[in-house]
N, C-alpha and C positions, 0 to 999 in steps of 0.2 A: 684274501680277496673278498669274502663275504662281509667282513667287518668294514671294508672300504665302501662297499655298495650300500651298507646300512647307513654309513655316515652321509653319503650323498643323498639318500632318501630323506633323512632327517633334515638336512640342509634345504632340500627342495620343499619341505613342509613349512619351514620358517620364512624363507625369502619371499614367497608370494604375499604373506601377510604384511611384511615390511613394505613391499611395493604398493600394495593396495592402500596403504595409509595416505598416499599422495595422489590417488586417482579420483576421478569424479564419481566413482561408484561408492566412495566412502563418505562419511559425514563431513560436511564442510566446516571450516574453522569459524567462519563468521567474522564480524568486525567489532565485537564488544568483548569486554573482559569476561563476562559471564559465558558468552558463546565459546570463547577459548577454553574456559574451565570445563564446559560440557564436552568439548572436543577432546581435551586432555583426559577427562574421566573415561570417555568412550574408548580411547586408545589404550589406556591403562588396563581396563577390563578386557579388551580384546587381546592384549599381550598375555594376560594371565590365562585366559581361556586357551590361547595358542600353546602356552607352556604346558598346561594341563593335558592338552591333546597330544603334544609331543611326548610327554612322559608316559601317558597311558598307552597310546598306540605304539610308542617305541618299545616299551616293556613287552607289550603283547607280541609285536613282530619279532623282537629279539628272542622271546621264549619259543615262538613257533619255529624259528630257524635253528637255534642251538639246543633245543630240548625236544626235538622231534624223535619219533620212534625209530626212524631209519638210522639214527646215530646211537641207538641203544639206550636212550634216556628212559628212566622209569619215574613215574609220577610219585611225588612225595605224599605221605599220608599224615595229615595233622587235623586236629579238631579243637574248636573253642580256644583259639590262641588269644589270650588276654592282651598280649603286646600288640598283635595285629589290630584287634578291635579298638584299642586306645589310639593307635596311629590313624586309622581311617575315620575316627571320630574327631580327633583333635585337629588334624591337618585341614579338613574342610572348614572347620570353625575358624581357624586362623585365616584361611583364604577369604572367607566371607567378611570377617572383621576388617581385613586389609582393603576390601572393596567398599564396605559400608562406611568407613570413616570419611574418605574423601567425597563419597556420594552424598552423605548427610550434610557435609560442609557446603557443597555446591547447592543442594536443595534449599538450605536455610538462606543462602545468599540470594537465590532466585526469588524467594518469597519476602525478602526484606524491602518494603516500600518506604521506609523512613527517609526523612530529609530530602524529599523530592523538590526539584526547582520548578517544575511545571506539571500540572495535572490536566489530562485530556480525557474526556468521556467519549467512549466509542460505542455506538449503538448499531447493531446489525439489523437489517430488514431486507426482505426479499425485493430486489437483490442489489443492495447498495450499502454503503457505510455512512453513518452520520457522525461527524466529529465536532466536538464542542470543547473549546479552550476555556478552562475555568479562569475567572478573574480577568479575562481579556475581552469578553463580549463578542467573540468570534465563533461562529458555527457554520458548517456547510455540509452538503452531501457529496459523496464521491462515487461516481458511476463509471462503468466501463465506457470508454470513449470510442472504441472500434465500431464502425458502422455495422448494423445487423447484417447487411448484404454480404459483408466480408466473412464474418465468422459462420454464416450459414452457407458459404460457398456459392452464392448466387453469381451468375455471370453478368458481365457488362457493367461492373462498377467503375472500371477505368483506373482502379488503384490496386497496387500490390500490397500484400500483407507485410507488415513490418516485423522485425524480430520479436517485439513484445506485443503483438496484436491482441493477445488475450490477457496481457498484464499491463495495460495502460488505462489510465482514468482521466476524467476531465479535470479533477482537482486533486493535487497531491496533499497528503498529510505532511506538514512542514514542522520540523522540530530543530532545536539548536544543538550544535555539537558541544561536547564536554559538559553537558548538563544532564542531571538525572530526571528523566521524564516518566511520570507515573500514569498508567492507563487504567481507567475504570470501564469495565466492559459489561454490556447488557444487550438485550434484544427486544425488538418491538413485536416479534411474531414467533418464529421457531428458533431452534438452537443453531447458532452460527459459531465459527471458530476463527479468531483473528490470528493469522500465522505469518510471521516474517522470519524465514530461516536464518538470515544473516544476523539477526538479533538474538536468536535462540528464544524467541517469544512465541508461544502458541497457547492461547487461552480461550476457553469456551465463552461465548456470549449467550447466556440463558435468559429467557423472558422471566421477569420478576425477581432476578438476582443480580448482584453486582460482584464480578470477579476482578481481581487486581493483577497487574503485571507491571514491569518497569524495564527501562533500558537506558543506557548511557553510551552514546556513540562518539568516538573520538575523531572519526574520519568523515568529513563532508562527502556527500554523494547521494545517489538515488538507489534505493533498495526496494525490492519487489517481493510480494507474497500474495496470498489468496485465502479465501475462506476454505478451511480444512474440515468442514462438517457438511454432510449431505443435507442441504437446506431447501431443496425443491428442484423443480425441473431446470432452472437456469443457474444451478449451483456453480457450474463451471465458468460463469461470466460475472464473478464477484471478486475482482482483483483488489489488491492493496498496493499502493505506491507511497513510500515514505521518502521525503526529500530532506536530507540533513544539511543545514546551512551553518556557516560560521555564526558566532554570536552577533557580530555586527550586521551580517546579512539577514539574520533572523529578526533583529529589531527593525530593520528596514521593511521586511516583509509584513510584520505586524502593523506598521504604520500604513503600508499600502492597503492592507485588508480593511483597516478601519476607514480609510478614505473611500474604498470601494463600497463599503456598507453605507456610508453617508451619501455617496452618489446614487446608490440603488434606491435609498429612501426618497431622495429628491426626484429621481425618475419615476418612482411609484406614485408620488404625489402629483407629478405632471401628467401621468397617464390617466388620472381620474378626470381630468378636464379635456382629454383628447378622445377623438372618435376614429377608430380604424375602419377602413373599408372592408367589405366582405372578403375581397381577394387577399388583403393583408392578413386578416384574421385566419383565413383558411390555410395560407402558406405557413404562418407561424404555428398554427394549431397542428398541422400535419407533422412539422418538425418536432414539436413537443410531444405529440402522441407517439411517434415512432421511438423517441428516446425514453419515455417513462411508462407508456401504457401498452405498447404493442406486444411486450413479452407475455402478458396475461390475456389481453383481449384480441391479440393477433392483428397483423397489418390489415387483414380483410374485415375486421370488426366482428368476426364470427365467434370469438372467444374460445374457451375450452370448457364448455358446460360439463357438470353443474358448478364446478369450483369457480370458474371465471365466465360469467354469462356473456352472451353476445350483446353488442351494442347496435349492430345492424338491425333495424326494425324493432328495437326494444321500446317498451312503453316509456322508459326514462328519457330516452333520446328523441322520441318522436311526439308522443301525446302528453308527456309529463311537463310540468311547469319548468321554466328556466331556473327559478329559484331552487327547486328541489334538485335539479341537476348540478347546479353550482355547489350546493350544500354537500352533496355526495363526494364531489371532487375535492372540495376544500377540507371537509372534516372526516372523510372516509366513512366506513360502515363497520361498527363494532361487531365482532364475532365472525367477520369474513376476511378474505384476503385483500379487500379494498382499503388501501392506506389513505391517510390524510395527507394531502399535498399542499396544505396551506402554508407550511414552512419551507417546502421544497421548491415551489414555483412562485413567480411574481404574479400579481393580480392580472397583468396583461397576458401572461402565459396561460393562466387558468381560464380567462375569458376566451382566449384563442382556441384552447383545446376543447372547451365546451361547445364553442361555435362549430368546430370541425366535426365533433361527434354528432352534432344535430343536423349536419348537412352532408356528411360523407356517406358512401355506400348506398346511395339512394334514399337516405332519410329525408333530405331536402325540406326541412321545416322553414327555411328562410330566416331563422333567428340569427341575428348578429349581436353577440354578447360583448359588452364593453367592460373595461376595468372597473368603472363606477358601479356596474351591476354586481360585480363580485364583491366590491367593498361594502355595498348595501347589505348583501346576504351575510357577509362576515361580521356585520354589526359595528362598523367603524365610521359611519357618516350619518348626517341628519336624515338622509333618505331611507334609513333603516327602520324607521318607525312602523311602516306598514308590515315589514318583514317581522319585526318584533311582535306585533299583534298576532300575526299568523302563527309564529312560533308558540306564543302563549296559548293560542287556541289548540294547537297540536298537542302541547303538553297536557292541557286539560283533557283532551280526548284520550291521550295515552294513559293518564292517571285513571280515568274511568275504565279503560280497557283492562288495565292491570288489576283493578278492583274486581271487575267481572271475572277475569282469569283466575284470580285467587279463589273466588267462590266456586268456579268451575273445577279447579284442582281439588278442593276439599270434597266436592261431590264425586269426582272421578275415583277417589280412594275406595269407595264402596261399590264401584261399578265393575262388572266383569265383561271383558272384551273377548271376542272370538279370535281365533288365529288369523283369519283373513283380515279382520279389522286392524289388528296390530301389525300385520305384515305390510298393509297398505300405508298406514301411518308411519311405521318404522322406516320404510324405504324413503319416504319424503325427508324424515329427520336425518337419516344417514347421508343422503345426497346433499343435504345442506351443511351438515356439521362435520362429517367424517370422511367424505369421499376424497378430499384433496390429499389426505395422507394415506388412507388405506385403499384407495382406488375403487372404481365402480365394480370391479371384478372381485374385490376382497383380497387381492393378491398382495397389497401393500407395496412399500418401497424399502425392503430390508437393507441394512439392519435397523435403521432409524425407526421405520414404521412397519412392524411385522405384519404378516398376512393374517387375516381373520378366517379365510377359507381353510377349513380343516385344522384350525388352531386349537390347542388344549383349552384356552380360556373360553372359547365359544362352545366347547363340548363338555366342559367341566362343571364345577359347582356354580349354580346360578348366583349365589350370594357373593362369590368372588368376582364374578362378571359384573354384578351390580356395583360392588365397591370400586372396581376399576373405572367404570364410567362416571360414577358420582365423585370420587375423590382423586382420580388420576393415578399415576404410577410413580412410586418413589424410585424404583429401579431405572425407569425410562422417563426422564423429564419431558420428553416430546409428547407423552400422553397427558393431555390437559385434564383438569377436573371440570366436569360438566354439571355438577350439582347445582351451581348457581345460575347456569345458562339455560337449562332445560327444565320443564315441568316433570313431575314424577310419571305422568302419563307418557310424555315424550321419551323419557329414559326407558320405561318399560317397553315401549314400542320398538325402539332402536335395538334393545337387547334381544327382544323376540326376533327381530329381523336378522340380526347377526347370527343367531343360533339356528336359523332355519334357511337362510339364503345360501347360494353357491354350493348346494349339495350337503350342507351341514346337517339339515333335517333331523334336529333333535326332538322336534315335536313340542318343545317347551313353549308355553304361552305365559309370559311374565305380565303380571297385573300391577297397576299403580300401588296397590296395598303391599305388594311384595317389596317394591322399591322403598316405600315408607318404612316398612319393618326393618329392612336391612340398613337403612340410613340412620335409624334410631339406635342401632347397636354401638 
């Protein structure tokens, strides 16, 4: 009777694993040859682990039942059995080899990017994907298309959420079926991760690096994924939609895209000679702002200071020149979260959004910016001459400022600052360069951006702390190198601030000379 019960117990341990292989809780098979290899490898290892569990726990349960004290069993006494030691060494090695051989084969196949038929560059940025087709002259941005009111659960939108409301974009990445497509992945800002489960493709997009992946899909259809790396506050709104078309349909799509590009260029040229009314500019500007700018600067224009400054009542949008405002939107601002929208938006859209920012939320400058104004600042028309002169003047002023700054830096190396001076300066530097990742409270956004409050780095060796800020971190690529972005005085100040803010209170006052000495090692 006990043997029959033991048999049912072992069968009960095996059957659930077989059933789980077909449930949604298990790894999906996908639609590519590689994804099926990965699935097969996963199931192979799962069955091995299940068999090991059955043997080990079966032997243990059998021993407890048939060798218990109540049956008069007496424990055997043996020591240093060479045979047993050989068995429990050789058997695991053979099991590992059995798993490693197919795993190595699959990994090599996943990394083999040779003989691709199409190459697409994928660039991640907060919070959109930029696709560029090599040798086709086609590139575009892909952005979540669900209205913000829906995914923020605001009432009164009049629309129900669709099945894929967080996995739908305005422009699909389109690839041909039965063709090997190679992906080159990088990032404009922070680390992203391009993940499409059906393809078994999940590859990090790191700023300053190019990573590779590939896929070959036999079945036309629409496949969805999303960014799989914590890339900022709107990380959850960065979906991926890949549309696989037959070869003939893909060729037709290429021709359509090239025609759309030609039409867009013609419309852009026509817009240079057209003047939109204030109402038209404000309407288009509001739509553009809500799609591209509201995530950071907020629908109210109040922003999320200090990382994303307010536009309501800001000097840039009120008292600043229109040319400066256009330049910021068109070219972005280096070292900040402000992206360049020159390639993402048309001249008319940039003109409209600048007009909107200068007249919304009570700014009321009355400025109506036209596409020709944007073109002038961008440097593509005869009217750009005054702008060019202004730019040259600014460059001259910046050059002089850099020269003066270099002199000031060399003088700073011999200057000794007090704790209060370094804390005041360090707080400003931190709120400008560090707060977006490590937060105003120093609590960070783990695991990508670890806390500084109470951290070992902020309480440990000062030279290690300096090296981290100057050269970045090899273990965590999210930690950028600030040696070329900040002066030695700024670095000394921000390190002093990090070592004494939020209750860290080490009392350390780092001087520019300390940074210079550590950097020279």
